[in-house]
All heavy atoms as a GROMACS GRO file, in nm:
protein
  602
    1MET      N    1  10.263  10.638  11.478
    1MET     CA    2  10.244  10.520  11.560
    1MET      C    3  10.254  10.397  11.469
    1MET      O    4  10.193  10.394  11.362
    1MET     CB    5  10.107  10.528  11.628
    1MET     CG    6  10.072  10.403  11.707
    1MET     SD    7   9.910  10.412  11.789
    1MET     CE    8   9.936  10.543  11.904
    2SER      N    9  10.327  10.301  11.513
    2SER     CA   10  10.342  10.179  11.433
    2SER      C   11  10.216  10.092  11.444
    2SER      O   12  10.138  10.105  11.538
    2SER     CB   13  10.463  10.099  11.480
    2SER     OG   14  10.438  10.039  11.606
    3GLU      N   15  10.200  10.004  11.348
    3GLU     CA   16  10.087   9.911  11.351
    3GLU      C   17  10.095   9.824  11.476
    3GLU      O   18   9.992   9.792  11.535
    3GLU     CB   19  10.084   9.825  11.225
    3GLU     CG   20  10.046   9.902  11.101
    3GLU     CD   21  10.046   9.817  10.975
    3GLU    OE1   22  10.085   9.698  10.982
    3GLU    OE2   23  10.005   9.870  10.871
    4GLN      N   24  10.217   9.785  11.515
    4GLN     CA   25  10.234   9.699  11.632
    4GLN      C   26  10.191   9.770  11.760
    4GLN      O   27  10.122   9.713  11.844
    4GLN     CB   28  10.379   9.652  11.646
    4GLN     CG   29  10.397   9.548  11.755
    4GLN     CD   30  10.318   9.421  11.728
    4GLN    OE1   31  10.337   9.357  11.626
    4GLN    NE2   32  10.229   9.384  11.819
    5VAL      N   33  10.229   9.897  11.774
    5VAL     CA   34  10.190   9.974  11.893
    5VAL      C   35  10.038   9.991  11.897
    5VAL      O   36   9.976   9.974  12.002
    5VAL     CB   37  10.262  10.111  11.895
    5VAL    CG1   38  10.205  10.201  12.003
    5VAL    CG2   39  10.412  10.093  11.914
    6LEU      N   40   9.978  10.022  11.782
    6LEU     CA   41   9.832  10.034  11.775
    6LEU      C   42   9.766   9.902  11.809
    6LEU      O   43   9.671   9.897  11.887
    6LEU     CB   44   9.789  10.083  11.637
    6LEU     CG   45   9.638  10.100  11.615
    6LEU    CD1   46   9.578  10.197  11.716
    6LEU    CD2   47   9.609  10.145  11.473
    7ALA      N   48   9.816   9.793  11.752
    7ALA     CA   49   9.759   9.661  11.779
    7ALA      C   50   9.767   9.628  11.928
    7ALA      O   51   9.669   9.579  11.986
    7ALA     CB   52   9.833   9.555  11.698
    8ASN      N   53   9.881   9.656  11.990
    8ASN     CA   54   9.896   9.630  12.134
    8ASN      C   55   9.796   9.712  12.214
    8ASN      O   56   9.737   9.662  12.310
    8ASN     CB   57  10.038   9.662  12.179
    8ASN     CG   58  10.141   9.566  12.124
    8ASN    OD1   59  10.109   9.460  12.072
    8ASN    ND2   60  10.268   9.605  12.132
    9SER      N   61   9.776   9.837  12.174
    9SER     CA   62   9.681   9.924  12.244
    9SER      C   63   9.538   9.875  12.231
    9SER      O   64   9.456   9.894  12.322
    9SER     CB   65   9.690  10.066  12.190
    9SER     OG   66   9.817  10.121  12.213
   10LEU      N   67   9.506   9.812  12.118
   10LEU     CA   68   9.372   9.762  12.091
   10LEU      C   69   9.349   9.620  12.141
   10LEU      O   70   9.236   9.573  12.147
   10LEU     CB   71   9.342   9.768  11.941
   10LEU     CG   72   9.347   9.904  11.875
   10LEU    CD1   73   9.333   9.890  11.723
   10LEU    CD2   74   9.238   9.995  11.930
   11GLY      N   75   9.459   9.549  12.167
   11GLY     CA   76   9.447   9.409  12.207
   11GLY      C   77   9.418   9.317  12.090
   11GLY      O   78   9.349   9.216  12.105
   12VAL      N   79   9.471   9.353  11.972
   12VAL     CA   80   9.453   9.272  11.851
   12VAL      C   81   9.591   9.247  11.790
   12VAL      O   82   9.692   9.298  11.838
   12VAL     CB   83   9.360   9.342  11.748
   12VAL    CG1   84   9.221   9.363  11.805
   12VAL    CG2   85   9.419   9.473  11.699
   13THR      N   86   9.595   9.170  11.683
   13THR     CA   87   9.723   9.141  11.618
   13THR      C   88   9.763   9.253  11.521
   13THR      O   89   9.678   9.327  11.471
   13THR     CB   90   9.717   9.010  11.538
   13THR    OG1   91   9.625   9.026  11.429
   13THR    CG2   92   9.675   8.893  11.625
   14ARG      N   93   9.893   9.263  11.497
   14ARG     CA   94   9.944   9.359  11.400
   14ARG      C   95   9.888   9.327  11.262
   14ARG      O   96   9.857   9.416  11.183
   14ARG     CB   97  10.096   9.359  11.396
   14ARG     CG   98  10.153   9.468  11.303
   14ARG     CD   99  10.293   9.438  11.256
   14ARG     NE  100  10.306   9.311  11.189
   14ARG     CZ  101  10.271   9.287  11.062
   14ARG    NH1  102  10.216   9.380  10.989
   14ARG    NH2  103  10.289   9.167  11.010
   15GLN      N  104   9.870   9.200  11.231
   15GLN     CA  105   9.818   9.160  11.101
   15GLN      C  106   9.675   9.211  11.081
   15GLN      O  107   9.638   9.251  10.971
   15GLN     CB  108   9.822   9.006  11.084
   15GLN     CG  109   9.964   8.951  11.076
   15GLN     CD  110  10.030   8.929  11.210
   15GLN    OE1  111   9.976   8.959  11.317
   15GLN    NE2  112  10.153   8.877  11.208
   16TYR      N  113   9.596   9.209  11.188
   16TYR     CA  114   9.458   9.260  11.179
   16TYR      C  115   9.458   9.410  11.154
   16TYR      O  116   9.385   9.459  11.069
   16TYR     CB  117   9.382   9.225  11.307
   16TYR     CG  118   9.239   9.274  11.308
   16TYR    CD1  119   9.147   9.235  11.210
   16TYR    CD2  120   9.195   9.361  11.406
   16TYR    CE1  121   9.016   9.281  11.212
   16TYR    CE2  122   9.064   9.407  11.409
   16TYR     CZ  123   8.975   9.366  11.311
   16TYR     OH  124   8.846   9.412  11.312
   17VAL      N  125   9.542   9.482  11.226
   17VAL     CA  126   9.553   9.627  11.204
   17VAL      C  127   9.597   9.654  11.061
   17VAL      O  128   9.542   9.740  10.994
   17VAL     CB  129   9.650   9.692  11.305
   17VAL    CG1  130   9.680   9.836  11.268
   17VAL    CG2  131   9.592   9.685  11.446
   18ASN      N  132   9.696   9.579  11.012
   18ASN     CA  133   9.742   9.596  10.875
   18ASN      C  134   9.631   9.571  10.774
   18ASN      O  135   9.616   9.644  10.676
   18ASN     CB  136   9.861   9.504  10.847
   18ASN     CG  137   9.914   9.520  10.708
   18ASN    OD1  138   9.875   9.447  10.616
   18ASN    ND2  139  10.003   9.616  10.690
   19ALA      N  140   9.549   9.469  10.800
   19ALA     CA  141   9.438   9.438  10.709
   19ALA      C  142   9.335   9.552  10.706
   19ALA      O  143   9.280   9.584  10.601
   19ALA     CB  144   9.371   9.307  10.750
   20ILE      N  145   9.312   9.615  10.820
   20ILE     CA  146   9.220   9.729  10.825
   20ILE      C  147   9.280   9.846  10.748
   20ILE      O  148   9.213   9.908  10.665
   20ILE     CB  149   9.190   9.770  10.972
   20ILE    CG1  150   9.113   9.660  11.044
   20ILE    CG2  151   9.113   9.902  10.975
   20ILE    CD1  152   9.104   9.680  11.193
   21VAL      N  153   9.407   9.875  10.773
   21VAL     CA  154   9.475   9.987  10.706
   21VAL      C  155   9.476   9.967  10.555
   21VAL      O  156   9.452  10.061  10.478
   21VAL     CB  157   9.619  10.003  10.760
   21VAL    CG1  158   9.699  10.100  10.676
   21VAL    CG2  159   9.617  10.046  10.906
   22LYS      N  160   9.501   9.845  10.512
   22LYS     CA  161   9.508   9.814  10.367
   22LYS      C  162   9.371   9.789  10.306
   22LYS      O  163   9.360   9.753  10.190
   22LYS     CB  164   9.597   9.692  10.344
   22LYS     CG  165   9.738   9.706  10.393
   22LYS     CD  166   9.818   9.793  10.304
   22LYS     CE  167   9.963   9.794  10.353
   22LYS     NZ  168  10.046   9.880  10.277
   23GLU      N  169   9.265   9.805  10.388
   23GLU     CA  170   9.126   9.786  10.345
   23GLU      C  171   9.098   9.646  10.294
   23GLU      O  172   9.018   9.624  10.204
   23GLU     CB  173   9.087   9.891  10.240
   23GLU     CG  174   9.095  10.032  10.293
   23GLU     CD  175   9.055  10.137  10.191
   23GLU    OE1  176   9.016  10.102  10.078
   23GLU    OE2  177   9.064  10.256  10.226
   24ARG      N  178   9.166   9.546  10.355
   24ARG     CA  179   9.139   9.406  10.323
   24ARG      C  180   9.046   9.344  10.426
   24ARG      O  181   9.003   9.230  10.412
   24ARG     CB  182   9.271   9.328  10.320
   24ARG     CG  183   9.360   9.365  10.203
   24ARG     CD  184   9.477   9.269  10.189
   24ARG     NE  185   9.552   9.254  10.312
   24ARG     CZ  186   9.671   9.310  10.336
   24ARG    NH1  187   9.727   9.385  10.245
   24ARG    NH2  188   9.732   9.290  10.450
   25SER      N  189   9.016   9.420  10.531
   25SER     CA  190   8.926   9.373  10.636
   25SER      C  191   8.848   9.492  10.690
   25SER      O  192   8.893   9.606  10.681
   25SER     CB  193   9.006   9.308  10.749
   25SER     OG  194   8.920   9.258  10.848
   26THR      N  195   8.734   9.462  10.746
   26THR     CA  196   8.655   9.566  10.811
   26THR      C  197   8.665   9.545  10.962
   26THR      O  198   8.714   9.442  11.007
   26THR     CB  199   8.507   9.560  10.769
   26THR    OG1  200   8.455   9.431  10.804
   26THR    CG2  201   8.492   9.583  10.620
   27CYS      N  202   8.619   9.642  11.037
   27CYS     CA  203   8.619   9.627  11.182
   27CYS      C  204   8.486   9.676  11.236
   27CYS      O  205   8.412   9.746  11.168
   27CYS     CB  206   8.736   9.702  11.244
   27CYS     SG  207   8.731   9.880  11.226
   28SER      N  208   8.461   9.638  11.358
   28SER     CA  209   8.336   9.678  11.423
   28SER      C  210   8.342   9.825  11.461
   28SER      O  211   8.450   9.886  11.466
   28SER     CB  212   8.314   9.594  11.549
   28SER     OG  213   8.411   9.628  11.648
   29LEU      N  214   8.226   9.882  11.487
   29LEU     CA  215   8.220  10.020  11.533
   29LEU      C  216   8.293  10.035  11.666
   29LEU      O  217   8.357  10.136  11.691
   29LEU     CB  218   8.073  10.064  11.546
   29LEU     CG  219   8.049  10.210  11.576
   29LEU    CD1  220   8.115  10.299  11.472
   29LEU    CD2  221   7.900  10.237  11.581
   30GLU      N  222   8.286   9.934  11.747
   30GLU     CA  223   8.357   9.935  11.875
   30GLU      C  224   8.509   9.946  11.854
   30GLU      O  225   8.576  10.027  11.919
   30GLU     CB  226   8.325   9.809  11.956
   30GLU     CG  227   8.395   9.803  12.090
   30GLU     CD  228   8.364   9.676  12.168
   30GLU    OE1  229   8.274   9.601  12.130
   30GLU    OE2  230   8.431   9.655  12.270
   31THR      N  231   8.562   9.866  11.761
   31THR     CA  232   8.705   9.872  11.731
   31THR      C  233   8.741  10.006  11.670
   31THR      O  234   8.843  10.066  11.703
   31THR     CB  235   8.745   9.756  11.636
   31THR    OG1  236   8.716   9.632  11.700
   31THR    CG2  237   8.892   9.763  11.600
   32LEU      N  238   8.656  10.056  11.581
   32LEU     CA  239   8.680  10.187  11.520
   32LEU      C  240   8.685  10.296  11.627
   32LEU      O  241   8.771  10.384  11.624
   32LEU     CB  242   8.570  10.216  11.418
   32LEU     CG  243   8.594  10.330  11.322
   32LEU    CD1  244   8.718  10.307  11.237
   32LEU    CD2  245   8.472  10.350  11.234
   33SER      N  246   8.596  10.286  11.724
   33SER     CA  247   8.594  10.382  11.834
   33SER      C  248   8.723  10.374  11.916
   33SER      O  249   8.779  10.476  11.955
   33SER     CB  250   8.473  10.355  11.924
   33SER     OG  251   8.474  10.439  12.035
   34LYS      N  252   8.770  10.253  11.940
   34LYS     CA  253   8.895  10.234  12.015
   34LYS      C  254   9.014  10.291  11.938
   34LYS      O  255   9.103  10.352  11.997
   34LYS     CB  256   8.917  10.086  12.046
   34LYS     CG  257   8.825  10.030  12.150
   34LYS     CD  258   8.854   9.883  12.173
   34LYS     CE  259   8.756   9.821  12.272
   34LYS     NZ  260   8.780   9.676  12.286
   35ILE      N  261   9.015  10.271  11.806
   35ILE     CA  262   9.124  10.326  11.722
   35ILE      C  263   9.126  10.478  11.734
   35ILE      O  264   9.232  10.538  11.755
   35ILE     CB  265   9.108  10.282  11.575
   35ILE    CG1  266   9.133  10.131  11.562
   35ILE    CG2  267   9.203  10.360  11.484
   35ILE    CD1  268   9.098  10.073  11.426
   36ALA      N  269   9.010  10.539  11.722
   36ALA     CA  270   9.001  10.686  11.732
   36ALA      C  271   9.049  10.732  11.870
   36ALA      O  272   9.121  10.832  11.881
   36ALA     CB  273   8.859  10.732  11.706
   37GLU      N  274   9.012  10.659  11.974
   37GLU     CA  275   9.053  10.696  12.110
   37GLU      C  276   9.204  10.686  12.125
   37GLU      O  277   9.268  10.777  12.179
   37GLU     CB  278   8.984  10.603  12.210
   37GLU     CG  279   9.013  10.637  12.354
   37GLU     CD  280   8.939  10.545  12.451
   37GLU    OE1  281   8.826  10.503  12.420
   37GLU    OE2  282   8.996  10.516  12.556
   38VAL      N  283   9.263  10.576  12.076
   38VAL     CA  284   9.408  10.558  12.087
   38VAL      C  285   9.482  10.667  12.009
   38VAL      O  286   9.585  10.717  12.053
   38VAL     CB  287   9.449  10.417  12.037
   38VAL    CG1  288   9.598  10.406  12.020
   38VAL    CG2  289   9.397  10.311  12.133
   39LEU      N  290   9.429  10.703  11.893
   39LEU     CA  291   9.492  10.806  11.809
   39LEU      C  292   9.456  10.948  11.852
   39LEU      O  293   9.509  11.044  11.798
   39LEU     CB  294   9.453  10.785  11.663
   39LEU     CG  295   9.497  10.654  11.599
   39LEU    CD1  296   9.445  10.644  11.456
   39LEU    CD2  297   9.650  10.640  11.601
   40SER      N  298   9.366  10.960  11.949
   40SER     CA  299   9.320  11.091  11.998
   40SER      C  300   9.263  11.179  11.887
   40SER      O  301   9.299  11.297  11.874
   40SER     CB  302   9.433  11.165  12.071
   40SER     OG  303   9.477  11.091  12.182
   41VAL      N  304   9.177  11.118  11.804
   41VAL     CA  305   9.112  11.190  11.695
   41VAL      C  306   8.962  11.162  11.701
   41VAL      O  307   8.919  11.061  11.756
   41VAL     CB  308   9.167  11.149  11.556
   41VAL    CG1  309   9.317  11.180  11.545
   41VAL    CG2  310   9.142  11.003  11.526
   42PRO      N  311   8.880  11.251  11.642
   42PRO     CA  312   8.737  11.220  11.635
   42PRO      C  313   8.715  11.100  11.543
   42PRO      O  314   8.784  11.085  11.442
   42PRO     CB  315   8.673  11.346  11.577
   42PRO     CG  316   8.784  11.437  11.538
   42PRO     CD  317   8.913  11.379  11.584
   43ILE      N  318   8.621  11.014  11.577
   43ILE     CA  319   8.597  10.892  11.499
   43ILE      C  320   8.566  10.925  11.353
   43ILE      O  321   8.608  10.854  11.263
   43ILE     CB  322   8.487  10.805  11.563
   43ILE    CG1  323   8.485  10.666  11.500
   43ILE    CG2  324   8.352  10.872  11.554
   43ILE    CD1  325   8.398  10.568  11.575
   44VAL      N  326   8.496  11.034  11.329
   44VAL     CA  327   8.460  11.071  11.192
   44VAL      C  328   8.583  11.098  11.106
   44VAL      O  329   8.580  11.080  10.985
   44VAL     CB  330   8.360  11.189  11.191
   44VAL    CG1  331   8.427  11.316  11.237
   44VAL    CG2  332   8.296  11.206  11.057
   45SER      N  333   8.694  11.136  11.169
   45SER     CA  334   8.815  11.164  11.092
   45SER      C  335   8.875  11.038  11.030
   45SER      O  336   8.961  11.046  10.943
   45SER     CB  337   8.919  11.234  11.179
   45SER     OG  338   8.972  11.145  11.274
   46LEU      N  339   8.829  10.921  11.073
   46LEU     CA  340   8.880  10.796  11.018
   46LEU      C  341   8.811  10.757  10.888
   46LEU      O  342   8.851  10.661  10.822
   46LEU     CB  343   8.864  10.683  11.121
   46LEU     CG  344   8.935  10.707  11.255
   46LEU    CD1  345   8.905  10.592  11.351
   46LEU    CD2  346   9.084  10.724  11.236
   47PHE      N  347   8.707  10.830  10.849
   47PHE     CA  348   8.634  10.800  10.727
   47PHE      C  349   8.689  10.880  10.610
   47PHE      O  350   8.731  10.995  10.625
   47PHE     CB  351   8.485  10.829  10.744
   47PHE     CG  352   8.417  10.738  10.842
   47PHE    CD1  353   8.402  10.775  10.975
   47PHE    CD2  354   8.370  10.615  10.802
   47PHE    CE1  355   8.341  10.690  11.067
   47PHE    CE2  356   8.309  10.529  10.892
   47PHE     CZ  357   8.295  10.568  11.025
   48ASP      N  358   8.689  10.818  10.490
   48ASP     CA  359   8.732  10.888  10.369
   48ASP      C  360   8.648  11.013  10.348
   48ASP      O  361   8.528  11.014  10.374
   48ASP     CB  362   8.714  10.798  10.245
   48ASP     CG  363   8.820  10.689  10.237
   48ASP    OD1  364   8.926  10.704  10.301
   48ASP    OD2  365   8.797  10.590  10.166
   49GLY      N  366   8.712  11.118  10.300
   49GLY     CA  367   8.641  11.240  10.267
   49GLY      C  368   8.619  11.333  10.383
   49GLY      O  369   8.558  11.438  10.368
   50TYR      N  370   8.670  11.297  10.502
   50TYR     CA  371   8.651  11.384  10.618
   50TYR      C  372   8.727  11.514  10.599
   50TYR      O  373   8.841  11.514  10.554
   50TYR     CB  374   8.699  11.316  10.745
   50TYR     CG  375   8.701  11.408  10.865
   50TYR    CD1  376   8.583  11.445  10.928
   50TYR    CD2  377   8.820  11.462  10.912
   50TYR    CE1  378   8.583  11.530  11.036
   50TYR    CE2  379   8.821  11.548  11.021
   50TYR     CZ  380   8.703  11.582  11.083
   50TYR     OH  381   8.703  11.667  11.189
   51GLN      N  382   8.664  11.623  10.630
   51GLN     CA  383   8.728  11.753  10.628
   51GLN      C  384   8.695  11.822  10.759
   51GLN      O  385   8.584  11.806  10.813
   51GLN     CB  386   8.677  11.838  10.512
   51GLN     CG  387   8.715  11.783  10.377
   51GLN     CD  388   8.660  11.869  10.264
   51GLN    OE1  389   8.580  11.958  10.286
   51GLN    NE2  390   8.703  11.841  10.144
   52GLU      N  391   8.788  11.901  10.808
   52GLU     CA  392   8.761  11.977  10.930
   52GLU      C  393   8.639  12.064  10.906
   52GLU      O  394   8.625  12.124  10.800
   52GLU     CB  395   8.881  12.064  10.967
   52GLU     CG  396   9.000  11.986  11.017
   52GLU     CD  397   8.974  11.919  11.151
   52GLU    OE1  398   8.903  11.977  11.236
   52GLU    OE2  399   9.024  11.808  11.169
   53PRO      N  400   8.550  12.072  11.003
   53PRO     CA  401   8.430  12.153  10.984
   53PRO      C  402   8.465  12.301  10.971
   53PRO      O  403   8.559  12.348  11.032
   53PRO     CB  404   8.347  12.127  11.109
   53PRO     CG  405   8.439  12.064  11.206
   53PRO     CD  406   8.552  12.004  11.131
   54GLU      N  407   8.387  12.369  10.890
   54GLU     CA  408   8.404  12.513  10.875
   54GLU      C  409   8.348  12.582  10.998
   54GLU      O  410   8.262  12.531  11.068
   54GLU     CB  411   8.331  12.561  10.749
   54GLU     CG  412   8.390  12.503  10.622
   54GLU     CD  413   8.313  12.547  10.498
   54GLU    OE1  414   8.231  12.639  10.507
   54GLU    OE2  415   8.336  12.487  10.393
   55ALA      N  416   8.396  12.702  11.024
   55ALA     CA  417   8.357  12.774  11.144
   55ALA      C  418   8.209  12.810  11.147
   55ALA      O  419   8.148  12.810  11.252
   55ALA     CB  420   8.442  12.901  11.157
   56LYS      N  421   8.149  12.838  11.034
   56LYS     CA  422   8.010  12.885  11.030
   56LYS      C  423   7.915  12.767  11.008
   56LYS      O  424   7.873  12.740  10.897
   56LYS     CB  425   7.993  12.987  10.917
   56LYS     CG  426   8.083  13.106  10.929
   56LYS     CD  427   8.003  13.225  10.967
   56LYS     CE  428   8.095  13.345  10.978
   56LYS     NZ  429   8.028  13.462  11.013
   57GLN      N  430   7.888  12.695  11.116
   57GLN     CA  431   7.795  12.583  11.111
   57GLN      C  432   7.705  12.586  11.233
   57GLN      O  433   7.744  12.638  11.338
   57GLN     CB  434   7.869  12.449  11.105
   57GLN     CG  435   7.945  12.430  10.977
   57GLN     CD  436   7.998  12.289  10.966
   57GLN    OE1  437   7.976  12.204  11.051
   57GLN    NE2  438   8.069  12.263  10.859
   58LYS      N  439   7.589  12.530  11.218
   58LYS     CA  440   7.494  12.522  11.329
   58LYS      C  441   7.459  12.376  11.351
   58LYS      O  442   7.421  12.306  11.257
   58LYS     CB  443   7.368  12.603  11.296
   58LYS     CG  444   7.261  12.593  11.402
   58LYS     CD  445   7.136  12.670  11.364
   58LYS     CE  446   7.030  12.657  11.470
   58LYS     NZ  447   6.907  12.726  11.432
   59VAL      N  448   7.472  12.328  11.473
   59VAL     CA  449   7.434  12.190  11.506
   59VAL      C  450   7.281  12.183  11.507
   59VAL      O  451   7.215  12.260  11.576
   59VAL     CB  452   7.492  12.147  11.642
   59VAL    CG1  453   7.439  12.010  11.680
   59VAL    CG2  454   7.643  12.149  11.639
   60ILE      N  455   7.227  12.091  11.426
   60ILE     CA  456   7.082  12.079  11.417
   60ILE      C  457   7.030  11.948  11.476
   60ILE      O  458   6.911  11.925  11.480
   60ILE     CB  459   7.033  12.095  11.270
   60ILE    CG1  460   7.099  11.991  11.180
   60ILE    CG2  461   7.059  12.236  11.221
   60ILE    CD1  462   7.044  11.990  11.038
   61GLY      N  463   7.122  11.863  11.520
   61GLY     CA  464   7.080  11.738  11.582
   61GLY      C  465   7.198  11.654  11.622
   61GLY      O  466   7.312  11.684  11.589
   62THR      N  467   7.171  11.549  11.696
   62THR     CA  468   7.275  11.455  11.736
   62THR      C  469   7.225  11.313  11.715
   62THR      O  470   7.105  11.288  11.715
   62THR     CB  471   7.314  11.474  11.884
   62THR    OG1  472   7.198  11.455  11.965
   62THR    CG2  473   7.374  11.610  11.910
   63ILE      N  474   7.320  11.223  11.696
   63ILE     CA  475   7.289  11.080  11.683
   63ILE      C  476   7.376  11.008  11.784
   63ILE      O  477   7.498  11.016  11.779
   63ILE     CB  478   7.320  11.028  11.541
   63ILE    CG1  479   7.238  11.106  11.438
   63ILE    CG2  480   7.293  10.878  11.533
   63ILE    CD1  481   7.281  11.078  11.295
   64LYS      N  482   7.316  10.940  11.879
   64LYS     CA  483   7.389  10.863  11.980
   64LYS      C  484   7.396  10.719  11.933
   64LYS      O  485   7.294  10.658  11.902
   64LYS     CB  486   7.316  10.872  12.114
   64LYS     CG  487   7.367  10.778  12.222
   64LYS     CD  488   7.493  10.831  12.287
   64LYS     CE  489   7.530  10.755  12.411
   64LYS     NZ  490   7.610  10.638  12.392
   65ILE      N  491   7.517  10.666  11.921
   65ILE     CA  492   7.536  10.527  11.882
   65ILE      C  493   7.505  10.441  12.005
   65ILE      O  494   7.567  10.459  12.110
   65ILE     CB  495   7.680  10.501  11.833
   65ILE    CG1  496   7.717  10.595  11.718
   65ILE    CG2  497   7.698  10.355  11.792
   65ILE    CD1  498   7.633  10.581  11.594
   66PRO      N  499   7.408  10.350  11.993
   66PRO     CA  500   7.370  10.266  12.109
   66PRO      C  501   7.488  10.187  12.163
   66PRO      O  502   7.577  10.146  12.088
   66PRO     CB  503   7.264  10.171  12.051
   66PRO     CG  504   7.213  10.241  11.929
   66PRO     CD  505   7.329  10.319  11.875
   67ASN      N  506   7.490  10.167  12.293
   67ASN     CA  507   7.592  10.088  12.362
   67ASN      C  508   7.733  10.142  12.344
   67ASN      O  509   7.829  10.067  12.338
   67ASN     CB  510   7.586   9.941  12.318
   67ASN     CG  511   7.450   9.880  12.340
   67ASN    OD1  512   7.388   9.903  12.443
   67ASN    ND2  513   7.401   9.805  12.244
   68SER      N  514   7.746  10.273  12.328
   68SER     CA  515   7.879  10.334  12.314
   68SER      C  516   7.874  10.477  12.365
   68SER      O  517   7.768  10.529  12.397
   68SER     CB  518   7.925  10.332  12.168
   68SER     OG  519   7.858  10.434  12.095
   69ASP      N  520   7.990  10.538  12.371
   69ASP     CA  521   7.999  10.678  12.411
   69ASP      C  522   8.004  10.769  12.289
   69ASP      O  523   8.034  10.887  12.301
   69ASP     CB  524   8.125  10.701  12.496
   69ASP     CG  525   8.118  10.629  12.629
   69ASP    OD1  526   8.006  10.610  12.679
   69ASP    OD2  527   8.225  10.592  12.681
   70ILE      N  528   7.974  10.716  12.171
   70ILE     CA  529   7.987  10.792  12.047
   70ILE      C  530   7.861  10.874  12.021
   70ILE      O  531   7.750  10.822  12.025
   70ILE     CB  532   8.013  10.697  11.928
   70ILE    CG1  533   8.143  10.620  11.950
   70ILE    CG2  534   8.017  10.776  11.796
   70ILE    CD1  535   8.163  10.507  11.854
   71VAL      N  536   7.882  11.002  11.998
   71VAL     CA  537   7.773  11.092  11.960
   71VAL      C  538   7.815  11.162  11.832
   71VAL      O  539   7.923  11.222  11.826
   71VAL     CB  540   7.744  11.197  12.070
   71VAL    CG1  541   7.635  11.293  12.024
   71VAL    CG2  542   7.704  11.129  12.200
   72LEU      N  543   7.734  11.152  11.729
   72LEU     CA  544   7.761  11.220  11.603
   72LEU      C  545   7.678  11.346  11.600
   72LEU      O  546   7.560  11.345  11.636
   72LEU     CB  547   7.724  11.131  11.484
   72LEU     CG  548   7.794  10.995  11.478
   72LEU    CD1  549   7.741  10.914  11.361
   72LEU    CD2  550   7.943  11.011  11.467
   73TYR      N  551   7.738  11.455  11.558
   73TYR     CA  552   7.667  11.583  11.550
   73TYR      C  553   7.631  11.611  11.407
   73TYR      O  554   7.715  11.604  11.317
   73TYR     CB  555   7.754  11.695  11.606
   73TYR     CG  556   7.779  11.680  11.755
   73TYR    CD1  557   7.890  11.611  11.802
   73TYR    CD2  558   7.689  11.732  11.846
   73TYR    CE1  559   7.910  11.595  11.937
   73TYR    CE2  560   7.708  11.717  11.982
   73TYR     CZ  561   7.819  11.648  12.027
   73TYR     OH  562   7.838  11.631  12.162
   74VAL      N  563   7.505  11.642  11.383
   74VAL     CA  564   7.455  11.677  11.251
   74VAL      C  565   7.453  11.830  11.245
   74VAL      O  566   7.392  11.895  11.330
   74VAL     CB  567   7.313  11.620  11.227
   74VAL    CG1  568   7.263  11.658  11.089
   74VAL    CG2  569   7.312  11.469  11.248
   75SER      N  570   7.523  11.885  11.146
   75SER     CA  571   7.529  12.031  11.138
   75SER      C  572   7.486  12.079  11.001
   75SER      O  573   7.481  12.003  10.905
   75SER     CB  574   7.671  12.080  11.170
   75SER     OG  575   7.763  12.028  11.076
   76MET      N  576   7.459  12.208  10.997
   76MET     CA  577   7.414  12.272  10.873
   76MET      C  578   7.503  12.393  10.852
   76MET      O  579   7.530  12.470  10.946
   76MET     CB  580   7.268  12.315  10.888
   76MET     CG  581   7.212  12.388  10.769
   76MET     SD  582   7.037  12.429  10.795
   76MET     CE  583   7.053  12.562  10.912
   77ARG      N  584   7.549  12.410  10.729
   77ARG     CA  585   7.628  12.529  10.698
   77ARG      C  586   7.539  12.651  10.700
   77ARG      O  587   7.426  12.648  10.656
   77ARG     CB  588   7.692  12.516  10.560
   77ARG     CG  589   7.802  12.417  10.555
   77ARG     CD  590   7.868  12.418  10.422
   77ARG     NE  591   7.969  12.313  10.418
   77ARG     CZ  592   8.031  12.272  10.311
   77ARG    NH1  593   8.003  12.328  10.195
   77ARG    NH2  594   8.120  12.178  10.316
   78LEU      N  595   7.589  12.759  10.751
   78LEU     CA  596   7.514  12.885  10.756
   78LEU      C  597   7.551  12.973  10.638
   78LEU      O  598   7.653  12.968  10.583
   78LEU     CB  599   7.540  12.958  10.887
   78LEU     CG  600   7.500  12.882  11.013
   78LEU    CD1  601   7.540  12.960  11.136
   78LEU    CD2  602   7.351  12.856  11.014
   0.00000   0.00000   0.00000
């Protein structure tokens, strides 16, 4: 997906998307959530160091981000 297509989907400028991609600007959690939605990926996958979870894990809690539909799952390796 091009920066322009992503920017159009988010309702922001291509320059803003480029600044986020190049790590010259930060964005709000709301914008980050919208980026993940447009890209059809979990929001956590947008963070450095993300790895697909291993099969043998147990969810031990959840964190709901206020004023959003974002729920983070806290898991423990078995």
